[in-house]
C-alpha positions, 0 to 999 in steps of 0.5 A, spaced: 418 549 654 424 552 650 425 553 642 432 550 640 433 552 633 427 548 629 426 544 635 421 544 641 425 542 647 420 539 653 421 539 660 417 535 666 414 542 668 411 542 661 408 535 662 404 537 668 402 543 665 399 539 659 395 535 664 392 541 668 391 545 662 392 544 654 390 551 653 396 553 657 400 549 653 397 552 647 399 559 649 406 557 651 407 554 644 404 561 640 409 565 645 415 561 642 412 561 635 413 569 636 406 571 637 406 578 642 403 574 648 405 577 655 406 572 660 404 574 667 409 575 673 409 570 678 404 571 684 407 573 691 404 566 693 407 562 687 414 566 689 413 564 697 411 557 695 418 557 691 422 559 697 419 554 701 420 548 696 427 550 695 428 550 703 425 543 703 430 541 698 436 544 702 433 541 708 433 534 705 440 535 702 443 537 709 440 531 712 444 527 707 450 531 709 449 530 716 449 522 714 456 523 711 453 521 704 458 522 698 454 527 694 456 530 687 452 537 686 451 539 678 451 547 677 444 549 674 447 555 672 452 552 667 450 550 659 445 544 659 449 540 655 455 541 660 451 539 666 449 533 662 456 531 661 457 533 668 452 528 671 454 522 666 461 523 669 458 523 676 454 517 675 460 513 673 463 515 679 458 512 683 457 517 688 451 516 693 447 521 691 447 526 685 444 533 687 440 537 681 442 531 676 441 534 669 438 528 664 436 528 657 433 524 652 430 525 645 426 532 646 426 531 653 430 534 659 431 537 666 434 537 673 432 531 677 432 534 685 436 527 687 438 521 684 440 515 689 445 510 688 442 503 690 445 496 689 443 493 683 447 492 677 447 496 671 452 499 665 455 503 670 457 498 674 455 494 680 450 499 682 445 504 679 440 509 681 433 511 682 430 518 682 428 522 689 424 528 689 422 533 694 415 536 694 411 540 699 405 535 700 403 531 705 401 525 700 404 524 693 400 528 688 399 524 681 402 530 677 409 529 681 409 522 679 409 524 672 415 528 673 418 522 676 417 517 671 420 521 666 426 522 670 427 515 671 426 514 663 431 519 662 436 516 667 435 509 664 438 511 658 444 513 661 445 507 666 442 501 661 437 499 666 430 501 668 429 503 676 424 499 680 422 505 684 421 512 685 421 516 691 418 522 694 420 526 700 414 530 703 413 536 707 413 532 713 420 529 711 416 522 710 419 518 704 414 515 700 416 509 695 412 507 689 413 502 684 415 505 677 411 500 673 405 501 676 405 508 673 409 508 667 404 506 662 400 512 663 405 517 664 409 515 657 402 515 654 401 522 656 408 524 654 406 521 647 400 526 647 404 532 649 409 530 643 403 529 638 400 536 640 406 540 640 407 537 633 400 538 631 396 543 636 388 542 636 384 548 637 383 550 645 380 555 649 381 557 656 378 553 661 378 554 669 382 549 672 385 549 679 392 552 678 389 558 674 392 563 680 399 560 679 399 560 671 403 565 667 397 566 662 392 567 667 391 574 665 391 573 658 385 568 659 381 573 664 381 578 658 379 573 653 373 571 658 371 578 659 372 580 651 367 574 650 362 575 656 364 567 657 360 563 662 367 562 665 366 568 669 360 565 673 363 564 680 362 556 682 360 554 675 362 547 673 364 545 666 359 540 666 354 546 667 357 550 662 357 545 657 349 544 658 348 551 658 352 551 651 348 545 648 341 549 650 344 555 646 346 559 652 353 561 650 354 568 654 353 571 661 348 576 658 344 570 655 344 566 661 337 565 664 336 569 671 334 566 677 327 567 681 330 572 686 333 576 680 326 576 676 322 578 682 327 584 684 326 587 677 318 586 678 316 580 675 310 576 678 307 570 676 301 574 675 304 578 670 302 577 662 310 575 661 308 568 661 310 563 666 317 563 669 323 561 665 325 554 666 332 553 664 331 545 666 334 543 659 340 547 662 340 544 669 342 551 671 340 558 672 345 564 674 344 569 679 346 576 677 343 580 683 349 578 688 356 581 689 358 576 684 355 572 678 353 566 681 351 559 679 345 556 682 344 548 680 
């Protein structure tokens, strides 16, 4: 996501981020709008994954060279508009493959790993292209399919015909081919939702997701959870459990009902005049404060 003048330009990575965590998109927008937010540096794990991803991509490129395919490489370091023009020229020439194809349309743009020539007529001539992406996965990931649908739509604007397929080269070098039409409707709907969100953002709050450890806003969210004594700090708690607690009026860690073990350690007994054991059944969860980490117990 970048600001160019008054416009926000979106990339496939922004679409994947939006699918994973709307709050991360909100923070990025606030950052672009000048708020003093500090994105975190990439973790060592994220940097390692990037290096491995680049190596996988280059290994596939080498297989194409070994097969004596004609390949045009677009320099990602040049100005993006120049890269777009270079890509259009390469598409017109009809090379077998274009590496790092720069594609743009509307408020969207980015670099596709590869586009591959196929024998299907288009405004380019007796051929057209389909998109290939290399991924460090053993099976296709839905969020990567979103990325490929976007690149295919941008490619369609250049060649005047929609690709029939999208392709993913997995970590074991296996190539998976999917029908674009099977996934295009959902991907386009999600793009529309992101465009609407950018134009008029709804309020968000930080929610733990699978990609938190790799997110540039992870430290910001953790500080917010700590400042608000959020139930998100309970290890293992699910979103549905947090929502049940909040619906029962328990909105902070301090207000969370303790488990039996914690009460007994504090000297509570069912014979005490404190009354019966607190029953948080309406929330369907209790919280153990006595472990090394605060833990959710269903």
